[in-house]
Each structure stands twice: as structure tokens, then as C-alpha cells.
N, C-alpha and C positions, 0 to 999 in steps of 0.2 A: 435221355439223361444227358443233363449239361456237361459241357466240356469244362475241365478245370480251369479257373480263373488265376493268373499270373504265371512266373516262370516256374519250371520245376526245379525243385530242391535238390541240389547235388553234393553229396557228402564227401569231405575231403578226410582223408585218414593219414595220420603222421606214419612216416617210415617206421618208426620205433613201434607204433601200435601193428603195422603191417607184419613185420618181423616177429613180434611176440605171438601173432595169431599164426603164422607160418609154423613157429616152433612148437607152440601147443599142438597143432594140427599133425605134426609129426610123429607124436607119440604112437607107438603101436597098438594101444589100447583105445584111442580115441579117434573118432572117424571125422573127416572134414566136415561133414554135413553137420554134426553135433557142434563143433566149434563155430561154425558159420550162424547156425540157428541160435546159439548161445550169445554171439555177438551181434545179431539182428543184421546180418549181411548176406547176400547171395552168395551160395557155396561157389558158383563160378567165378566170382571175384576173389575169394580165397585161393581157389586153385590157380588163377591168374598169378597172385602173389606168390605161391608156391613155386611155378615154373619160374618168374622173374628173380626169386631167391636162388633157385639152382643154378640159374644162368647168370649170376653176379650182379643183376641190374637193381637189385634191391639191398642197398647197404645203407646203414645209417653212419652218421659222424660217430656216435659212440662206438660201433664195431671198429671203425678205423682208428680211433683212439684207444681200444681196448676197454673201454667202460660198459658195464652193462646197460643194456637199453632199458631195462625195468627201473634203474635208478633214476633215468632222466623223465620218465612219463608220468604224468600227472593226472590221465584221461581215466575217468571211472571205470570204463571198460578194460581198459589196458592195465589198471590196477588189478583187477579181477584176473586176467590173463596172468600177469607177473606173478600172484600169488600161487595159480595153479602150476606156472612154470616152476617154481620152488618145490610144489608137492612131487612133479613130476621132471626131476632134473635130467632125466635121459632125453627128453624132448628138446632140450636146448643144445644137448650134445656135451654137457659137463660133466657126466659119469665117468667118461672114460672110455666106455665102451664104443661109443658113436662119437667120431670127431664132428665138430661143429661145422657147418656148412660155410663156404667163404661167402 
């Protein structure tokens, strides 16, 4: 089998996209692997983002300014996540039962 030609493509995701993915995966009825599969990312990557979010290393300018990250994101996959985030508001901590993570 021939070796791949050219450099390996590395996907770069916006901080807002990562945060929306993390918030959706925090919903009690949605598993991390299901979110990762829907977004076509590796579950380990999403787990790393979750850890970074918990430890405060994953913060967007929108969160710092108090704006919803979904208002700023135009990525097609993120729009899907943002819509799911509206269907499951408790995943984002906006329902009052679970505070939003810093």
C-alpha cells in the first residue's frame, strides 16, 4: 500500500465550536461518543475539550463578554449544535438547575 502523498490535514476548531460541543455532551441524556460521532471528531478530542473547559482553559471571548457563543458562530456543524443546545437548555446551564461552568 502506498504512503499518503502530501502533508496530513489538521482540523482547527474555533473555541466557540468546542464550547458548544462540550455543553451538548454535558447533557445527561447524551453521551460524549454520540456528540463526537455527530460532529465527526474523535471522542478523545471531545473529552480533552471537556477537561479543558472544566479547568477553565477553554473560554471564549463571548463568554467573557456575556454573549452566547451560538450568536457568534456561523460554522454549519456548530449551528447544528447551537440548535440542539436550544432544545436541551440544561446542557448549557441556562435552566437554573445546573450552573454554567466557568
